[in-house]
FIKOLZA-1660 file (N, C-alpha, C; in steps of 0.1 Angstrom, whole numbers, plus 5000, padded with zeros to 4 digits):
% residues 233
   i   px   py   pz ch aa at
   1 3638 8457 7203  A  M  N
   1 3636 8471 7207  A  M CA
   1 3633 8471 7222  A  M  C
   2 3639 8481 7230  A  D  N
   2 3637 8482 7244  A  D CA
   2 3623 8489 7246  A  D  C
   3 3614 8481 7251  A  K  N
   3 3600 8487 7252  A  K CA
   3 3599 8496 7264  A  K  C
   4 3609 8497 7272  A  T  N
   4 3609 8507 7283  A  T CA
   4 3615 8520 7280  A  T  C
   5 3622 8520 7268  A  A  N
   5 3628 8533 7264  A  A CA
   5 3618 8543 7260  A  A  C
   6 3621 8556 7262  A  I  N
   6 3612 8567 7258  A  I CA
   6 3614 8570 7244  A  I  C
   7 3603 8568 7236  A  R  N
   7 3604 8571 7221  A  R CA
   7 3598 8584 7218  A  R  C
   8 3604 8591 7209  A  N  N
   8 3599 8604 7204  A  N CA
   8 3586 8601 7195  A  N  C
   9 3576 8609 7197  A  A  N
   9 3563 8606 7190  A  A CA
   9 3556 8619 7187  A  A  C
  10 3547 8618 7177  A  A  N
  10 3540 8630 7172  A  A CA
  10 3525 8627 7172  A  A  C
  11 3517 8636 7176  A  T  N
  11 3502 8634 7177  A  T CA
  11 3496 8646 7170  A  T  C
  12 3485 8644 7162  A  V  N
  12 3479 8654 7155  A  V CA
  12 3465 8657 7160  A  V  C
  13 3462 8669 7163  A  I  N
  13 3448 8673 7167  A  I CA
  13 3442 8681 7156  A  I  C
  14 3434 8675 7147  A  A  N
  14 3428 8681 7136  A  A CA
  14 3415 8687 7141  A  A  C
  15 3412 8700 7138  A  I  N
  15 3400 8707 7142  A  I CA
  15 3393 8713 7130  A  I  C
  16 3380 8711 7129  A  R  N
  16 3373 8716 7118  A  R CA
  16 3361 8725 7123  A  R  C
  17 3357 8734 7115  A  D  N
  17 3346 8744 7118  A  D CA
  17 3349 8751 7131  A  D  C
  18 3362 8755 7133  A  R  N
  18 3366 8760 7146  A  R CA
  18 3360 8773 7150  A  R  C
  19 3356 8781 7141  A  M  N
  19 3350 8794 7144  A  M CA
  19 3335 8793 7147  A  M  C
  20 3328 8783 7142  A  S  N
  20 3314 8782 7144  A  S CA
  20 3310 8770 7153  A  S  C
  21 3315 8758 7150  A  D  N
  21 3311 8746 7157  A  D CA
  21 3322 8736 7157  A  D  C
  22 3333 8739 7166  A  P  N
  22 3345 8731 7165  A  P CA
  22 3343 8716 7168  A  P  C
  23 3349 8708 7159  A  H  N
  23 3350 8693 7161  A  H CA
  23 3364 8689 7160  A  H  C
  24 3368 8678 7167  A  V  N
  24 3381 8673 7167  A  V CA
  24 3381 8658 7162  A  V  C
  25 3391 8654 7155  A  L  N
  25 3391 8641 7149  A  L CA
  25 3398 8631 7158  A  L  C
  26 3390 8620 7162  A  M  N
  26 3395 8610 7171  A  M CA
  26 3391 8596 7167  A  M  C
  27 3398 8586 7172  A  G  N
  27 3394 8572 7170  A  G CA
  27 3397 8564 7182  A  G  C
  28 3392 8552 7183  A  Q  N
  28 3393 8543 7194  A  Q CA
  28 3404 8533 7192  A  Q  C
  29 3413 8531 7202  A  R  N
  29 3423 8521 7201  A  R CA
  29 3417 8507 7205  A  R  C
  30 3423 8497 7199  A  G  N
  30 3418 8483 7201  A  G CA
  30 3419 8478 7216  A  G  C
  31 3410 8469 7219  A  A  N
  31 3410 8463 7233  A  A CA
  31 3423 8456 7236  A  A  C
  32 3430 8451 7226  A  Q  N
  32 3442 8443 7228  A  Q CA
  32 3455 8452 7227  A  Q  C
  33 3453 8465 7225  A  A  N
  33 3465 8474 7223  A  A CA
  33 3473 8474 7236  A  A  C
  34 3486 8474 7235  A  A  N
  34 3495 8474 7247  A  A CA
  34 3494 8488 7254  A  A  C
  35 3492 8498 7246  A  F  N
  35 3492 8512 7251  A  F CA
  35 3478 8518 7250  A  F  C
  36 3473 8522 7261  A  M  N
  36 3459 8528 7261  A  M CA
  36 3448 8520 7254  A  M  C
  37 3446 8508 7258  A  P  N
  37 3436 8500 7251  A  P CA
  37 3422 8506 7253  A  P  C
  38 3414 8506 7243  A  N  N
  38 3400 8510 7243  A  N CA
  38 3398 8526 7244  A  N  C
  39 3409 8533 7246  A  K  N
  39 3407 8547 7248  A  K CA
  39 3405 8554 7234  A  K  C
  40 3398 8565 7235  A  F  N
  40 3397 8574 7223  A  F CA
  40 3408 8584 7223  A  F  C
  41 3415 8584 7212  A  V  N
  41 3428 8592 7211  A  V CA
  41 3428 8600 7198  A  V  C
  42 3437 8609 7197  A  F  N
  42 3441 8616 7185  A  F CA
  42 3450 8607 7177  A  F  C
  43 3450 8608 7163  A  P  N
  43 3460 8600 7155  A  P CA
  43 3474 8604 7159  A  P  C
  44 3483 8594 7159  A  G  N
  44 3497 8597 7163  A  G CA
  44 3505 8585 7165  A  G  C
  45 3518 8586 7167  A  G  N
  45 3526 8575 7169  A  G CA
  45 3541 8579 7169  A  G  C
  46 3549 8568 7171  A  A  N
  46 3564 8571 7172  A  A CA
  46 3570 8575 7159  A  A  C
  47 3581 8583 7161  A  V  N
  47 3589 8587 7150  A  V CA
  47 3597 8575 7144  A  V  C
  48 3597 8573 7131  A  D  N
  48 3604 8563 7124  A  D CA
  48 3618 8569 7120  A  D  C
  49 3628 8560 7118  A  A  N
  49 3641 8564 7115  A  A CA
  49 3641 8572 7101  A  A  C
  50 3632 8568 7092  A  D  N
  50 3632 8574 7079  A  D CA
  50 3625 8588 7079  A  D  C
  51 3618 8591 7089  A  D  N
  51 3611 8604 7089  A  D CA
  51 3620 8616 7088  A  D  C
  52 3632 8615 7093  A  A  N
  52 3641 8627 7092  A  A CA
  52 3645 8630 7078  A  A  C
  53 3644 8620 7069  A  N  N
  53 3648 8622 7055  A  N CA
  53 3637 8624 7045  A  N  C
  54 3625 8626 7050  A  I  N
  54 3614 8628 7041  A  I CA
  54 3613 8642 7037  A  I  C
  55 3612 8645 7023  A  P  N
  55 3611 8659 7019  A  P CA
  55 3598 8665 7023  A  P  C
  56 3599 8677 7028  A  L  N
  56 3587 8685 7032  A  L CA
  56 3586 8696 7022  A  L  C
  57 3574 8698 7017  A  A  N
  57 3572 8710 7008  A  A CA
  57 3574 8723 7015  A  A  C
  58 3570 8723 7028  A  E  N
  58 3572 8735 7036  A  E CA
  58 3574 8731 7050  A  E  C
  59 3582 8738 7058  A  P  N
  59 3584 8734 7072  A  P CA
  59 3574 8740 7081  A  P  C
  60 3574 8737 7094  A  M  N
  60 3566 8743 7104  A  M CA
  60 3570 8757 7106  A  M  C
  61 3561 8766 7112  A  P  N
  61 3565 8779 7115  A  P CA
  61 3578 8779 7124  A  P  C
  62 3586 8790 7122  A  A  N
  62 3599 8791 7129  A  A CA
  62 3597 8790 7144  A  A  C
  63 3587 8797 7149  A  V  N
  63 3585 8797 7164  A  V CA
  63 3582 8783 7169  A  V  C
  64 3575 8775 7161  A  C  N
  64 3572 8761 7166  A  C CA
  64 3585 8753 7165  A  C  C
  65 3593 8754 7155  A  R  N
  65 3606 8747 7154  A  R CA
  65 3615 8751 7166  A  R  C
  66 3615 8764 7170  A  A  N
  66 3623 8768 7181  A  A CA
  66 3619 8762 7194  A  A  C
  67 3606 8760 7196  A  R  N
  67 3601 8755 7208  A  R CA
  67 3603 8739 7209  A  R  C
  68 3602 8733 7197  A  L  N
  68 3605 8719 7197  A  L CA
  68 3620 8716 7200  A  L  C
  69 3629 8725 7197  A  A  N
  69 3643 8723 7200  A  A CA
  69 3646 8726 7215  A  A  C
  70 3637 8733 7222  A  E  N
  70 3640 8736 7236  A  E CA
  70 3639 8724 7244  A  E  C
  71 3648 8722 7254  A  D  N
  71 3648 8711 7263  A  D CA
  71 3648 8698 7255  A  D  C
  72 3656 8697 7244  A  A  N
  72 3657 8685 7236  A  A CA
  72 3672 8683 7233  A  A  C
  73 3677 8671 7232  A  P  N
  73 3691 8668 7229  A  P CA
  73 3695 8671 7215  A  P  C
  74 3685 8672 7206  A  E  N
  74 3688 8675 7192  A  E CA
  74 3676 8681 7185  A  E  C
  75 3678 8687 7174  A  D  N
  75 3666 8693 7166  A  D CA
  75 3659 8682 7159  A  D  C
  76 3647 8679 7164  A  L  N
  76 3639 8668 7158  A  L CA
  76 3627 8674 7150  A  L  C
  77 3627 8687 7148  A  S  N
  77 3615 8693 7142  A  S CA
  77 3611 8687 7129  A  S  C
  78 3620 8684 7120  A  H  N
  78 3617 8679 7107  A  H CA
  78 3611 8665 7109  A  H  C
  79 3618 8656 7116  A  A  N
  79 3613 8642 7118  A  A CA
  79 3600 8642 7125  A  A  C
  80 3597 8651 7135  A  L  N
  80 3585 8651 7142  A  L CA
  80 3573 8656 7132  A  L  C
  81 3576 8666 7124  A  A  N
  81 3566 8670 7115  A  A CA
  81 3563 8659 7105  A  A  C
  82 3573 8652 7100  A  A  N
  82 3570 8642 7090  A  A CA
  82 3562 8630 7097  A  A  C
  83 3566 8627 7109  A  A  N
  83 3559 8616 7116  A  A CA
  83 3544 8620 7119  A  A  C
  84 3542 8633 7122  A  A  N
  84 3528 8637 7124  A  A CA
  84 3520 8636 7111  A  A  C
  85 3525 8640 7100  A  I  N
  85 3518 8639 7087  A  I CA
  85 3516 8624 7083  A  I  C
  86 3526 8616 7085  A  R  N
  86 3525 8602 7082  A  R CA
  86 3515 8595 7091  A  R  C
  87 3515 8597 7104  A  E  N
  87 3505 8591 7113  A  E CA
  87 3491 8595 7110  A  E  C
  88 3489 8608 7106  A  L  N
  88 3476 8613 7103  A  L CA
  88 3471 8605 7090  A  L  C
  89 3480 8603 7080  A  W  N
  89 3476 8596 7068  A  W CA
  89 3473 8582 7071  A  W  C
  90 3482 8575 7078  A  E  N
  90 3480 8561 7081  A  E CA
  90 3468 8558 7089  A  E  C
  91 3465 8565 7099  A  E  N
  91 3455 8562 7109  A  E CA
  91 3441 8568 7105  A  E  C
  92 3441 8578 7096  A  T  N
  92 3428 8584 7092  A  T CA
  92 3426 8585 7077  A  T  C
  93 3436 8584 7069  A  G  N
  93 3435 8586 7055  A  G CA
  93 3435 8601 7051  A  G  C
  94 3437 8610 7061  A  M  N
  94 3437 8624 7058  A  M CA
  94 3451 8629 7052  A  M  C
  95 3451 8637 7042  A  I  N
  95 3463 8642 7035  A  I CA
  95 3466 8656 7039  A  I  C
  96 3478 8658 7046  A  L  N
  96 3483 8671 7049  A  L CA
  96 3495 8673 7040  A  L  C
  97 3492 8680 7029  A  G  N
  97 3503 8682 7019  A  G CA
  97 3499 8690 7007  A  G  C
  98 3508 8692 6998  A  T  N
  98 3505 8700 6986  A  T CA
  98 3508 8691 6974  A  T  C
  99 3501 8694 6963  A  S  N
  99 3503 8686 6951  A  S CA
  99 3517 8688 6946  A  S  C
 100 3523 8676 6941  A  G  N
 100 3537 8677 6936  A  G CA
 100 3543 8663 6935  A  G  C
 101 3555 8663 6928  A  E  N
 101 3562 8651 6927  A  E CA
 101 3573 8650 6937  A  E  C
 102 3576 8638 6942  A  W  N
 102 3586 8636 6951  A  W CA
 102 3600 8637 6945  A  W  C
 103 3610 8644 6951  A  P  N
 103 3623 8645 6945  A  P CA
 103 3631 8632 6947  A  P  C
 104 3627 8623 6956  A  I  N
 104 3633 8611 6959  A  I CA
 104 3623 8600 6958  A  I  C
 105 3628 8587 6957  A  A  N
 105 3618 8576 6958  A  A CA
 105 3613 8575 6972  A  A  C
 106 3600 8575 6974  A  P  N
 106 3595 8575 6988  A  P CA
 106 3598 8562 6995  A  P  C
 107 3601 8563 7008  A  H  N
 107 3603 8551 7016  A  H CA
 107 3590 8543 7017  A  H  C
 108 3592 8530 7021  A  A  N
 108 3581 8521 7021  A  A CA
 108 3569 8526 7028  A  A  C
 109 3571 8532 7040  A  D  N
 109 3560 8537 7048  A  D CA
 109 3553 8549 7042  A  D  C
 110 3559 8555 7032  A  W  N
 110 3553 8567 7026  A  W CA
 110 3548 8564 7012  A  W  C
 111 3549 8552 7007  A  A  N
 111 3545 8549 6993  A  A CA
 111 3531 8552 6990  A  A  C
 112 3522 8549 6999  A  T  N
 112 3508 8552 6996  A  T CA
 112 3505 8567 6997  A  T  C
 113 3511 8574 7006  A  F  N
 113 3509 8588 7006  A  F CA
 113 3514 8594 6993  A  F  C
 114 3526 8591 6989  A  A  N
 114 3532 8596 6976  A  A CA
 114 3523 8593 6964  A  A  C
 115 3517 8581 6965  A  A  N
 115 3508 8577 6954  A  A CA
 115 3496 8586 6952  A  A  C
 116 3492 8594 6962  A  T  N
 116 3481 8604 6961  A  T CA
 116 3485 8616 6953  A  T  C
 117 3498 8617 6950  A  G  N
 117 3503 8629 6942  A  G CA
 117 3505 8641 6951  A  G  C
 118 3508 8639 6964  A  H  N
 118 3511 8650 6973  A  H CA
 118 3525 8649 6979  A  H  C
 119 3530 8660 6982  A  L  N
 119 3542 8661 6991  A  L CA
 119 3538 8665 7005  A  L  C
 120 3543 8659 7015  A  P  N
 120 3539 8664 7029  A  P CA
 120 3543 8678 7031  A  P  C
 121 3535 8686 7038  A  S  N
 121 3537 8700 7041  A  S CA
 121 3534 8702 7056  A  S  C
 122 3544 8708 7063  A  A  N
 122 3542 8710 7077  A  A CA
 122 3538 8724 7080  A  A  C
 123 3536 8732 7070  A  R  N
 123 3533 8747 7072  A  R CA
 123 3521 8749 7082  A  R  C
 124 3511 8740 7082  A  A  N
 124 3499 8743 7090  A  A CA
 124 3500 8737 7104  A  A  C
 125 3511 8729 7107  A  L  N
 125 3512 8723 7120  A  L CA
 125 3516 8733 7130  A  L  C
 126 3509 8734 7142  A  Q  N
 126 3512 8742 7153  A  Q CA
 126 3515 8734 7165  A  Q  C
 127 3527 8735 7170  A  F  N
 127 3532 8728 7182  A  F CA
 127 3525 8734 7194  A  F  C
 128 3516 8726 7201  A  V  N
 128 3508 8732 7212  A  V CA
 128 3510 8725 7225  A  V  C
 129 3516 8713 7226  A  F  N
 129 3517 8705 7238  A  F CA
 129 3528 8695 7237  A  F  C
 130 3534 8692 7249  A  R  N
 130 3544 8681 7250  A  R CA
 130 3543 8674 7263  A  R  C
 131 3544 8661 7262  A  A  N
 131 3542 8653 7275  A  A CA
 131 3550 8640 7274  A  A  C
 132 3557 8637 7284  A  I  N
 132 3564 8624 7285  A  I CA
 132 3556 8614 7294  A  I  C
 133 3554 8602 7289  A  T  N
 133 3546 8592 7296  A  T CA
 133 3553 8589 7309  A  T  C
 134 3546 8589 7320  A  P  N
 134 3552 8586 7334  A  P CA
 134 3559 8572 7334  A  P  C
 135 3568 8570 7343  A  P  N
 135 3574 8557 7345  A  P CA
 135 3563 8547 7349  A  P  C
 136 3566 8534 7346  A  G  N
 136 3557 8523 7350  A  G CA
 136 3547 8519 7340  A  G  C
 137 3546 8527 7329  A  R  N
 137 3537 8523 7318  A  R CA
 137 3543 8513 7309  A  R  C
 138 3535 8505 7302  A  P  N
 138 3541 8495 7293  A  P CA
 138 3548 8501 7281  A  P  C
 139 3545 8513 7277  A  R  N
 139 3552 8520 7266  A  R CA
 139 3553 8534 7271  A  R  C
 140 3565 8541 7267  A  R  N
 140 3567 8554 7272  A  R CA
 140 3571 8563 7259  A  R  C
 141 3565 8575 7258  A  F  N
 141 3567 8583 7247  A  F CA
 141 3570 8598 7251  A  F  C
 142 3578 8604 7244  A  D  N
 142 3580 8619 7245  A  D CA
 142 3572 8624 7234  A  D  C
 143 3559 8627 7237  A  A  N
 143 3549 8631 7226  A  A CA
 143 3548 8646 7225  A  A  C
 144 3549 8650 7212  A  R  N
 144 3546 8664 7208  A  R CA
 144 3533 8664 7201  A  R  C
 145 3524 8673 7205  A  F  N
 145 3511 8674 7200  A  F CA
 145 3510 8686 7191  A  F  C
 146 3504 8684 7179  A  F  N
 146 3503 8695 7169  A  F CA
 146 3489 8697 7165  A  F  C
 147 3485 8710 7165  A  L  N
 147 3471 8714 7161  A  L CA
 147 3472 8718 7147  A  L  C
 148 3462 8713 7139  A  V  N
 148 3461 8717 7125  A  V CA
 148 3446 8720 7122  A  V  C
 149 3444 8731 7115  A  D  N
 149 3431 8734 7110  A  D CA
 149 3427 8725 7099  A  D  C
 150 3415 8719 7099  A  A  N
 150 3411 8709 7089  A  A CA
 150 3410 8716 7075  A  A  C
 151 3408 8729 7075  A  D  N
 151 3408 8735 7061  A  D CA
 151 3421 8733 7054  A  D  C
 152 3432 8730 7061  A  E  N
 152 3445 8728 7055  A  E CA
 152 3446 8713 7049  A  E  C
 153 3437 8705 7053  A  I  N
 153 3438 8691 7048  A  I CA
 153 3433 8690 7034  A  I  C
 154 3441 8683 7025  A  A  N
 154 3439 8683 7011  A  A CA
 154 3429 8672 7006  A  A  C
 155 3423 8664 7015  A  S  N
 155 3414 8653 7012  A  S CA
 155 3401 8655 7018  A  S  C
 156 3391 8646 7014  A  D  N
 156 3377 8647 7019  A  D CA
 156 3377 8644 7034  A  D  C
 157 3372 8654 7042  A  L  N
 157 3373 8652 7056  A  L CA
 157 3364 8641 7062  A  L  C
 158 3355 8636 7054  A  D  N
 158 3346 8626 7058  A  D CA
 158 3349 8612 7052  A  D  C
 159 3360 8611 7045  A  D  N
 159 3364 8599 7038  A  D CA
 159 3375 8592 7046  A  D  C
 160 3373 8582 7053  A  F  N
 160 3383 8575 7061  A  F CA
 160 3387 8561 7054  A  F  C
 161 3383 8560 7041  A  S  N
 161 3385 8547 7034  A  S CA
 161 3400 8543 7033  A  S  C
 162 3409 8553 7033  A  A  N
 162 3423 8550 7032  A  A CA
 162 3430 8547 7045  A  A  C
 163 3423 8548 7056  A  A  N
 163 3429 8546 7069  A  A CA
 163 3432 8531 7072  A  A  C
 164 3443 8529 7080  A  C  N
 164 3446 8515 7084  A  C CA
 164 3436 8512 7095  A  C  C
 165 3437 8500 7101  A  D  N
 165 3428 8495 7111  A  D CA
 165 3432 8497 7126  A  D  C
 166 3442 8506 7127  A  E  N
 166 3447 8508 7141  A  E CA
 166 3437 8516 7150  A  E  C
 167 3430 8525 7144  A  L  N
 167 3419 8532 7151  A  L CA
 167 3406 8528 7145  A  L  C
 168 3396 8525 7154  A  S  N
 168 3382 8523 7149  A  S CA
 168 3374 8535 7153  A  S  C
 169 3361 8535 7148  A  H  N
 169 3352 8545 7151  A  H CA
 169 3357 8559 7149  A  H  C
 170 3365 8561 7138  A  L  N
 170 3370 8574 7135  A  L CA
 170 3358 8584 7133  A  L  C
 171 3359 8595 7139  A  Q  N
 171 3348 8605 7138  A  Q CA
 171 3353 8619 7142  A  Q  C
 172 3345 8629 7137  A  W  N
 172 3347 8642 7142  A  W CA
 172 3338 8645 7153  A  W  C
 173 3343 8647 7165  A  I  N
 173 3336 8648 7177  A  I CA
 173 3334 8663 7181  A  I  C
 174 3322 8667 7184  A  P  N
 174 3320 8681 7188  A  P CA
 174 3329 8684 7201  A  P  C
 175 3336 8695 7200  A  L  N
 175 3345 8698 7211  A  L CA
 175 3338 8698 7225  A  L  C
 176 3326 8703 7226  A  P  N
 176 3320 8703 7239  A  P CA
 176 3316 8689 7244  A  P  C
 177 3316 8679 7235  A  R  N
 177 3311 8666 7239  A  R CA
 177 3323 8656 7240  A  R  C
 178 3335 8660 7238  A  V  N
 178 3346 8650 7238  A  V CA
 178 3348 8643 7251  A  V  C
 179 3345 8650 7262  A  R  N
 179 3348 8644 7275  A  R CA
 179 3337 8633 7279  A  R  C
 180 3327 8631 7270  A  E  N
 180 3318 8621 7272  A  E CA
 180 3324 8607 7268  A  E  C
 181 3335 8608 7261  A  F  N
 181 3342 8596 7256  A  F CA
 181 3353 8591 7266  A  F  C
 182 3357 8578 7265  A  D  N
 182 3367 8573 7274  A  D CA
 182 3381 8578 7269  A  D  C
 183 3387 8587 7276  A  L  N
 183 3399 8594 7272  A  L CA
 183 3410 8591 7281  A  L  C
 184 3423 8591 7276  A  P  N
 184 3434 8591 7285  A  P CA
 184 3435 8604 7293  A  P  C
 185 3441 8604 7305  A  F  N
 185 3442 8616 7313  A  F CA
 185 3449 8627 7306  A  F  C
 186 3460 8624 7299  A  I  N
 186 3467 8635 7293  A  I CA
 186 3459 8641 7281  A  I  C
 187 3451 8633 7275  A  T  N
 187 3443 8638 7264  A  T CA
 187 3433 8648 7269  A  T  C
 188 3427 8646 7281  A  E  N
 188 3418 8656 7287  A  E CA
 188 3425 8669 7289  A  E  C
 189 3438 8668 7294  A  I  N
 189 3445 8681 7296  A  I CA
 189 3448 8688 7283  A  I  C
 190 3452 8680 7273  A  V  N
 190 3454 8687 7260  A  V CA
 190 3442 8693 7254  A  V  C
 191 3430 8686 7256  A  L  N
 191 3418 8692 7251  A  L CA
 191 3414 8705 7258  A  L  C
 192 3418 8707 7270  A  A  N
 192 3416 8720 7277  A  A CA
 192 3423 8731 7270  A  A  C
 193 3436 8728 7265  A  E  N
 193 3444 8737 7258  A  E CA
 193 3438 8740 7244  A  E  C
 194 3433 8729 7238  A  V  N
 194 3427 8731 7225  A  V CA
 194 3414 8740 7226  A  V  C
 195 3406 8737 7236  A  A  N
 195 3393 8745 7237  A  A CA
 195 3397 8760 7239  A  A  C
 196 3407 8762 7246  A  A  N
 196 3411 8776 7249  A  A CA
 196 3416 8783 7236  A  A  C
 197 3421 8775 7227  A  R  N
 197 3427 8780 7214  A  R CA
 197 3418 8778 7202  A  R  C
 198 3406 8773 7204  A  A  N
 198 3398 8769 7193  A  A CA
 198 3396 8780 7183  A  A  C
 199 3395 8793 7187  A  H  N
 199 3392 8804 7178  A  H CA
 199 3405 8812 7175  A  H  C
 200 3416 8807 7179  A  D  N
 200 3429 8815 7176  A  D CA
 200 3437 8807 7166  A  D  C
 201 3440 8814 7155  A  L  N
 201 3447 8807 7144  A  L CA
 201 3462 8808 7145  A  L  C
 202 3467 8816 7155  A  T  N
 202 3482 8818 7156  A  T CA
 202 3488 8808 7166  A  T  C
 203 3501 8806 7165  A  P  N
 203 3507 8797 7175  A  P CA
 203 3506 8803 7189  A  P  C
 204 3506 8794 7199  A  P  N
 204 3504 8799 7213  A  P CA
 204 3517 8807 7217  A  P  C
 205 3515 8815 7228  A  E  N
 205 3526 8822 7233  A  E CA
 205 3537 8813 7239  A  E  C
 206 3533 8802 7244  A  N  N
 206 3542 8792 7249  A  N CA
 206 3535 8778 7249  A  N  C
 207 3543 8768 7251  A  V  N
 207 3538 8754 7250  A  V CA
 207 3539 8747 7263  A  V  C
 208 3529 8742 7269  A  P  N
 208 3530 8734 7281  A  P CA
 208 3538 8721 7279  A  P  C
 209 3546 8717 7289  A  F  N
 209 3554 8705 7288  A  F CA
 209 3553 8698 7301  A  F  C
 210 3547 8686 7301  A  F  N
 210 3547 8677 7313  A  F CA
 210 3559 8668 7311  A  F  C
 211 3569 8670 7319  A  R  N
 211 3581 8662 7319  A  R CA
 211 3581 8652 7330  A  R  C
 212 3578 8640 7327  A  N  N
 212 3578 8629 7337  A  N CA
 212 3590 8620 7334  A  N  C
 213 3601 8623 7341  A  D  N
 213 3612 8614 7340  A  D CA
 213 3613 8606 7352  A  D  C
 214 3624 8598 7353  A  D  N
 214 3625 8588 7364  A  D CA
 214 3628 8595 7378  A  D  C
 215 3632 8607 7378  A  E  N
 215 3636 8614 7390  A  E CA
 215 3624 8623 7395  A  E  C
 216 3618 8630 7387  A  E  N
 216 3607 8639 7391  A  E CA
 216 3598 8642 7380  A  E  C
 217 3586 8648 7383  A  S  N
 217 3576 8653 7374  A  S CA
 217 3576 8668 7375  A  S  C
 218 3577 8674 7363  A  L  N
 218 3577 8689 7363  A  L CA
 218 3567 8694 7352  A  L  C
 219 3561 8705 7355  A  F  N
 219 3553 8712 7345  A  F CA
 219 3560 8724 7341  A  F  C
 220 3564 8725 7328  A  L  N
 220 3572 8735 7323  A  L CA
 220 3565 8743 7311  A  L  C
 221 3570 8754 7307  A  R  N
 221 3565 8761 7296  A  R CA
 221 3577 8764 7286  A  R  C
 222 3575 8759 7273  A  L  N
 222 3585 8761 7263  A  L CA
 222 3582 8774 7255  A  L  C
 223 3591 8783 7255  A  K  N
 223 3589 8795 7248  A  K CA
 223 3597 8797 7236  A  K  C
 224 3608 8789 7234  A  G  N
 224 3617 8790 7223  A  G CA
 224 3624 8803 7222  A  G  C
 225 3635 8804 7214  A  N  N
 225 3643 8815 7213  A  N CA
 225 3639 8823 7200  A  N  C
 226 3629 8832 7201  A  V  N
 226 3624 8839 7189  A  V CA
 226 3625 8854 7192  A  V  C
 227 3625 8861 7181  A  D  N
 227 3625 8876 7182  A  D CA
 227 3611 8881 7182  A  D  C
 228 3608 8894 7184  A  P  N
 228 3594 8898 7185  A  P CA
 228 3586 8896 7173  A  P  C
 229 3592 8894 7161  A  R  N
 229 3585 8892 7149  A  R CA
 229 3581 8877 7147  A  R  C
 230 3585 8869 7157  A  G  N
 230 3581 8854 7156  A  G CA
 230 3591 8846 7149  A  G  C
 231 3603 8851 7146  A  R  N
 231 3613 8843 7138  A  R CA
 231 3623 8837 7148  A  R  C
 232 3627 8825 7145  A  A  N
 232 3637 8819 7153  A  A CA
 232 3651 8826 7151  A  A  C
 233 3658 8828 7162  A  D  N
 233 3671 8834 7161  A  D CA
 233 3681 8823 7155  A  D  C
% end
């Protein structure tokens, strides 16, 4: 695998008690990690080839799918949604899905999720941020960030026993205190967006996009092609 290639990735910002005392779910990357060692991050990771074929009980809102397709060579909304749900499960043990039987045999990376008796559901995912890792980093990702209300999670919010060991010190951090932790720069920017939207349950009017390619760095806004009722054309 070309480690300098830009890989599509999905990150999940789970927020609980958002109307009264908002907390976000984060964990710490290992000291030996090639990408962002020791940093506190949201759960997330690269899209796998099988993610595009994973059955979803429900898709993301149409406006989010439209914005994911903007400034992209292909529609990756399904694969990104599946990757977000898979990474949330693998790294935290949280289940974003609905009860049901899989219509196909689950791929190996999804076997433990399927064993919980749930189908992945993207209905509650809101696309809120996109950023491409700048050149010169040991790993580069085209990361899409998805906000999800913790009330939509089907498992115990305080039970991390099913999590893998990729993130340590998993915890729900009070939103006003997050910046006391060692954070990547882009995470601090995303958190500012989250804080501004903590009490808003609807998708944002547009999505910030930090596009750092080899020629230039741009700050864009993704609006998607939607009608006034919020449906994709």
